[in-house]
C-alpha positions, 0 to 999 in steps of 0.5 A: 500500500502506498503512502497516499493509499494508506492516508485515503484508507485510514485517514492518517499515516505514521512514519517513524524515524523520519528524523534521527534522535541526533537530528531532533536534538540539533533542531531543538538546539537551533530553536533554543538559540533563536528563542534566546534572542527573539520573542516568540508569541504565546497564543491563549484562546479560550475554548471548551472543552480544551483551550488553545494555549501554545507558542508559535514560530510562524512560516515567515520567521522560518524563512527569514531566520531558520534555514535549517528548519526550512530544509527539514520542511522541504524534505517533507514537501518532497515526500508529499510531492512524490507520493501525491504526484503534484496533486497537493502542494505546500500551502500558498500562504507562507506564514501558515505553510510551516510552523513550529509549535511550542507547548509548555506545561499546562498548554493544549490545542483545541479540537479542530479540523484543518482548512487544508486536506493534508497536514504533517506533524513532525515531533522533536521530543518526548514529554509528559502529556501533550498527546495528539488525540484524533478521530480519523475520517470523522466528519460528515460533509453537508452541502454549502461548504465548510463555512455554512451553518449546516456544516458548523451544526454537524461539526458541533454535534460530532464534537459532543463527547457522547457522540464521540464515544458512540461513533468515534474511534480515537487515536491517542499518540504521544510525541516521539522524536522523529515521528512524522504524522500525516493527517487528512486535515479536513476530515480528522477531528484532532486536539492536543491534550494538556501538557503535564510535565515540565518539558516543553513539547516541540513540533514542526507543522507542514500544511498542504493544499490543492494548487491555487486553493484559497482559504476564505478566512486566511487573515482571521486565521493568521491573527487567531493562530500566530498572533498574541493580539486579542481577537474573537473567542471562536476559531475562524476555521471551526465553530464560528 
């Protein structure tokens, strides 16, 4: 079964040892050195049952200051390009194309679907708590598009815990150095559990979409996900 066939069938794929332990440690040191000289935005957005609390280095910063991270992202790009035969390409918006997510003690990431069909999550370390929890192929698409009232209503219904317990098949995945997770982003409900240990959770995010695809709420998402500025409580991409 090819990588593409596996993601189509299961909704996700795990690729262990995409990076070696030493490569992960080298990248963590590069990030540490960058943070010693630069401020990194901390994002805190209320949500139930899981809030969004994390820090982020966005794609613009990676392009400008972190060439070693960019090289790693390009290697993920090459894997996707090879297996999806040019059908999916890196997100056209540089700021959201690649990210480094940093989650400290008490941090978490709210339940959501991604606006793009494929998301890669590359983990760099192990931590206590901070598991990625996801429900693959767990969305009912309705006429009117993802921003329609009907789609939002169905998404809310599927998010309810009693419904998830009956119809969902959750996967709980603790971070592991060098593990690359590929998710069918628009069809996989996912979140990050609260971090309980004193070691920060660090991962690289790569996003892929169809060529020339537009994200209608791009500006709102940028403010919500990559800026510490005060914005509305709701995720522009989910449960608006």
